[in-house]
N, C-alpha and C positions, 0 to 999 in steps of 0.2 A: 763702512761698519766693519768692525774687527769679527774675526771668526767665533769669538766667544759670544758677542752680542748677537750674531746671527743664530747661533745655536740656541740661545734663550729664546729668541723671538720664535723659532720654529717649534720649541717645545711649548711655548704659550699658545701658539696657534692649534697644535694637535690637541692640547688639554681643552680648548674652548671648543672646537669641532666635536671631541668626544662628549663634552657636557651638553652640547646642543643635541646630539643624537640620543643621549639618555634621558633628556627632560621629559619628552612625552611618555616615555615608559614610567618614569617616576610619577608623573602627574597622573597617568592612567591607574598606576597601582594605588594610588591614595583615593581614587573615586570611589564612593560607596556603590555596591552592586544594586541594579534595579530591582525594585520590589515588583514582582509580576503577580497579576490577578488571575483567576481562572480563565477569563476571557483572552487575557494576554497570552497565556499558555497554549490555549487552543490556536490561536491565530497563528503564533510562531510555528507551532507543529504542523498545521496544515501548509504553511508556506515552505517548510523545510523537508517534509516527509518524501522519502525517494519513491515509496510504493505508490503514494499519489501521484507523483511525477510520471512514474511508468504507465499508470492507468490513464493519464491524460494523453501520453504518447500513443497508447493503444487506440483512444478515440480518434486521434488524428489519423493513425494508419488505417482503421476502419473507414474513416471518411474517404480517403484515397482510394481504397479498394472499391467503395460504392462508385465512386466517380469513374474508376477503370471499368466496372461492369456496364456503366451506361454506354461507353464508347463501342461495345459489342453490337449495338443496334446500327451504327453507322457504317458506310461502305470503307473499305480499306484500299488505299492507293499505293502502288508500287511500280517500280523501274527497274529495267534491267539492260545492260549492254554487254553484247556478246561478240566474240570475235573467233572465226574459224578459218584456219589455214590448212588447205589441202595440198597433196603432193603434186598435183597438176590440175590445171583447169579441164573442165569438160567441154567439149566442143560437139558439133553435128554438122555434118555435110549435106548440102543441099544436092538433090538428084533431079534429073530431068533436063529438058532442053533449057539452056540459058543459065545453068546452075552456075552460082558464084562460089567464093571461097567459103570455107566452113565459118560457122559463126559459135560465139561462146554461149553455152547453155548454162554452166555454172563455174564462176570465177574460182581461181585458187585462193583469194583471200576475200572473205565476206563479213561485213560488220553488219550487225543488227541491234537497233535500240527499240525497246518495248515499254511502253506505259500502259498499265491496266488498273481495273478497279473490280472489287468484288463486293457485292451487296447481298448479305444474308437475306432470304425471304422467309425460310421457315426452317427450324432446327428442332422440331419436336418439342416446342415451348422451352427449350433450355435457355434461351437468352432471358426472357422474362423471370424464369426461376433463379438464375444466376443473379439477377438484379435484386429480386426480393430476399434472396439468402444474403446478399452483401448489405441490403438496407437493415434487415433484421440483425445482422451483425454489429452495425454501427449502433443500433439501438441498445443491444446487449453491453457494448462497450461503454456507452454513455452511463447505463445503470450501474456497470461495474465500478466506475469511477465514483459514482456517488456512494455506492457501498464502502468503498477504499475510504472515502472521506468520513463516513460514520465511524469505521473502525478506528481512524486516526483520532477521532474526537474522543471516543471511549478510553484510547490508550492515553491520551493527554490527561483526561480526568483522573485516571488510574494513578497515573505518575504524581500528579498534583497533590491528591490525597494522601497518598503513600509517603510523600515527603513530610507533610503536615503531621500525620499520625506518628511516624517515627520521631520527629521532632518533640511531640508530647510525651511520648514513651521515654525518650531521653531526659525530659525535664522530671519526670516521675523518678527515674533511676538515679538521678543526680540528688534529688530531694531526699530519696531513701538513704543515700551515702551521708548525707549532711545530718540527718536525724540520728541515724545509728551511730556516727562519729561522736555526735554530742552525748548519747547515751553512754557510750564507752567511756568518755572522760569523766562522766558522773560515776560510773562504776569503777573506775580507777581510784578516784578520790575517796569512795566509801570504803574500798578494799585497803587502801593505804592508812586509814584511820580505823580499820577493824570494824566497819559497820555492815559489811557485806562479805560473803564467802568468796573464795577464788573462782569457783565455778561460774558465779554470775559474770566476772571480768572476762573469763575465757569464752563464755557464750556470746558475749558482745563483741570480742574481737574476731571470733569465727563469722558472725553475722555481718560485720563490717567488711571482711574479706569477701564474702560472697556478694555483698551488695556492689562492691567495687568491680567484681568480675562482670555482673550484670550491667554495670555502667559501662565498661569497656565494649561489651556486646551491643549495648544500645548505640554507643558511638559508631561501631561499624556498619550497624543497619542504617543508620542515618546517611553515612557516606556512600553506602551501596545505593540508596534511594535517590540521593542526589545524583550520583553517576548515571543511574538509570534515566533520571530526569533529563539530564544534559544530553545524554545519548539520543533521546527521543526528540529532542529540539535541535539535534545536530551541533551542539556545542562541544567544546573541550570538557572532558569529564570532570577536571578540576575546577570548572568555572564556578564561582561563587553562587550560591543559590538562596535568594530571599523571596519568600513567597507571602501573599496576603492572606492571613488566617481567616478561616470561616468556622466560627464556633456555634452559630446559630443554625437551625434546621426547619424545615418545613414538613410536616407529616405528609405521607403518601396517602390520598384520599380515594383511590380509584379501587376498585374489586378486581378479582382475577378475570371475570368475564369481560370486563372493559379492556384489560390488558390483552386479552387474546384476540378479540375482535379488532383492536387496533393493529395487532402484529399482522393480523390476516389481510387488513386493508393497506398497510403501509410498507410492510417489509419488501424491499426491492429485491431480495434474493428469490421471492416468489416469482416476480415479474421477469427475471433472468430466466428462472427454469422454465416459464411458460415460453419465452422466446427461444430456449433451446429445443423445446419439443417442437414448436413451429417451424424452426429451422431443419429440423430432422424430417419433418413432413414435406418440406420442400426439396431436401435432398433426394427422397423417394421420387418425387416427380422428375427431378432432373435425371436420376438414374434411368427412367423410362424413356429417355428421348431416342434411344436407338431402336426402340420399337417402331419408330415412324422414320419415313425418309427425310433427308434434308433437301432443301431447294435454294439454290443460289443464282443470282444474275451476275453475269461476268462479261467484262468489255476489255478490249485491247486495241490498241493504235501501235502500229509497226511501221518502222522506217528502216530500209536496207540499202546496203551499197557496197562497193568494192573498196572503198577507203573509209578512214575513221569519221568522215563528215556524214556518213550514211545518206548520201544524195544520189543513190542509183548508181548505174554504171553499165558497163557491158557484161551480159550474163545475168542482170538482175531484171527479172520480168515485171515485178510489181515493187517499186520503191517505197511507196506509201500505201497503207491499207488499214483498215479497221473491221473490228467484228464485234457483235453482241450476242450472248447465247444464254440461255436458262439451262441450268444443269440440276437434275433430280438424282441424288445418289442414296441407295439404301443397302446396307449391309443386312441381308435378311437371314443369314445363317452364320452364327459364330460359336456354335458349340454350347450354347446356354450361357455364354459370358454375360449378356445383358439380364439374364433371368437371375443368375448368381448375384450380380451387383445390386438387384433390386432387393434380393432377399436379405443382403447384408444391411442395406439401409433400413429395412424393416426392424432387424434386430437393433440397429442404432436408435431407431425410434423408441422401441421398447426400454432401452437402457435410459433414454432421456426421461421417459415418463417415471421409471422407476426412481430416477434422482429427484425429480420434483416430489414424489410422494415422501422420500427420505427427508428432504429439505422441509416439507411441511410438518413431519413428525419431529424433526430436531427443533423446529422453531417452537413449536408447542412446548416442548421439553425445556428450552431456553427460557420461555416466559414464565413457565411454573416455577422453575429453580430460581430465577431472579426475584420473582415475586415473593417467594417464601423466604429467601435471604434478606429481602428488604424488610418484611414484617418482622423478622426475627430480630434484626439489628434496631428496629424502631422500638419494639417492646423492651429490648435490653437497655435502651437509653433511658426510657422512663423509668425502669426498675432501678438501675444503678444509679441515677441521677439523684434519688431521694437518699441513697444510701451514703453519699459522699460525706455530707455533713455529719451524719451519725459516726462514721469511720473516724472523722477529724476529731470529734469531740471525745470519743472512746480513747483515742491515742492521747489526746491532752490529759484526761483524767488518770490514765495509768502511769503518765509520766510524773503527775503530781504525787500519785499514792506511792510511786517507787521513791521519791524524795522524802516521803514521810515514813519510809520503810514499812509500809502496809502492802507492797506489791514487789514482785520479784523481776529481775531482768527479763525473765521469760515471758511474763505478762506485757511488759513494755515492747518487747521484739515481736510478739503476737499481734499486738495492737498496731505496730508500724507495718507490719506485713499486710495485716488486713486493710490498712489504709492505702498502700502501695498497689495492692491487687484490685482494690475498689476503683482507684484512679485509673489503672491500665485498663480494666474492664469498660469503664465509661469511655475512655478515647478510643478504645477498639470498636466499640458499638458505635460510636459517633461517626467515625470516619468510614468503617465499614458500612454503615447505613448509606453515606453518601456514595461510596463505590458501588454499592448494590443498586441504590436507586439509578446511578448512571447506567448500570448494566442493564437494569430493567427497562429504561427508556430506550436503550439500543435494541433491546429484544423486540420492543414495540415498534421499532423503525421511526422513532421521534428524536429530533435533535433539540434537547432542552438543556440550556445553560444554567445549571444550578449544583 
C-alpha cells in the first residue's frame, strides 16, 4: 500500500469514527421533548430535590442517634496494658535466726494487663431521658421529611402552572401583534388612497411597536418560567419544556371553617412543634440528673508479671486477681451549676411553647389568605369567562365599522386592547386559581394532585 493510499484510508477512518460519535447527538437533538403532566412533574421533582434528600439523611442520622442512646443502658468493656520501669528493684532482707538472702518485693520491670466492665445502675434518670429525647428527635426528623415533601409538591405545582400561564400570555401577546399589524396595513392602504388621516396610521404604528415590546417581555417571562421549572427538576436550564395543558378546573366546594379544621388536624408543623415542646421538657428532666447521685457497678480482672507475658514472677505477689465493686458518686455542691442549667432549660421550654403558638397563628393566617385568594380567582374566572366572547365580537364589529369608515383606528385599537386585557385576565385568573388552590391544600396539610 502506497503512502498516499494509507493516508486516504486513515482519513476515511477518522471521518467514520467522528460520524459514529456524532450520530447519537444528532439523533438525540432530533427527538421531540417529552410532554410532562402534573403528576410527572411532581414525581421528578420529588426524586431530584436536594432538600428532600437532606431531610431523608437527617432521618437516617436521627435513627443512628437513637440507636446510640440505647447502648448507654449496656455495660462498657475496656482493656489496658501497662508497663512500668523503675530505676531499681525493691528488695527486703529477712532478719532473725536462719535468715536467707533478701527477696524482691517490687521488680524493676512490671507489666500489668487489666480488663474491666462498667455497668450503670442509676444516673438520675438521665439514660432513659436521653433515649426519649433521641426517640422524639427521630419522630421530628421523619415529620420534617414529610413537610419537605409537601413543600416540594407545592413548588412543583407552582412551577408547572406558571409555565402554562406564561405560555398562554405569550399567545395573547402574539395574537395582539398580529391583529394590530393587520390593522396597520389597512390604515396604510386607507391613508395612501386618502380615505383616512395620517394620525390614524401613526396611532396604529405606535400601537404595533408597543405590542411588539409586550411580546418580547412575554417571551422573556416564558423563558424565565421554563428555566425555573428546569431548575426545580434539576435539569439544564435550557432543556426544552413541553407540558400537558390543563384548561378545565373544578370549583373549590369547602368553606373556611372546614379548611381551618383540616389544617388543625393535618398540618405536620403542629406535630413537630409539639415534639419540640416535649423534647424541651425532657431536657429539663435531663438537666436535673445532678441533683441525684449516680451508681455504677464495676469489675476488673488483672494480670501482672515481670515480663510482657504478665505471667507473674519474682516480686509479683498476686499475678492474677479480680474484683467487683459498686460505686455511688454525688457532686452535692457545684455553686449552683445544676440549678442554673435547669433554669436555662426552663427558658428553652418557654421558647418552644411560644414557637408553637406562633406556628398556630401563622397556619391560621396561611389558610385564611390562601382561601381568600382561591375564592377571588374562582370568581374572576366566572366573571371574565363570560366577557371573552363579548370582547371578541366587539373587536370584530369595530374592524368591520373601520372598513366601512364609520369607526376610527382608535376604536379598533381600543377594542383590541379590551380583547387582549380580557384574555390576559382570564388566563391569569385560571392559573392563579390553580396555584391558589394548591397553596390552600398545602396550608390544609393535604396532598391533592389537581
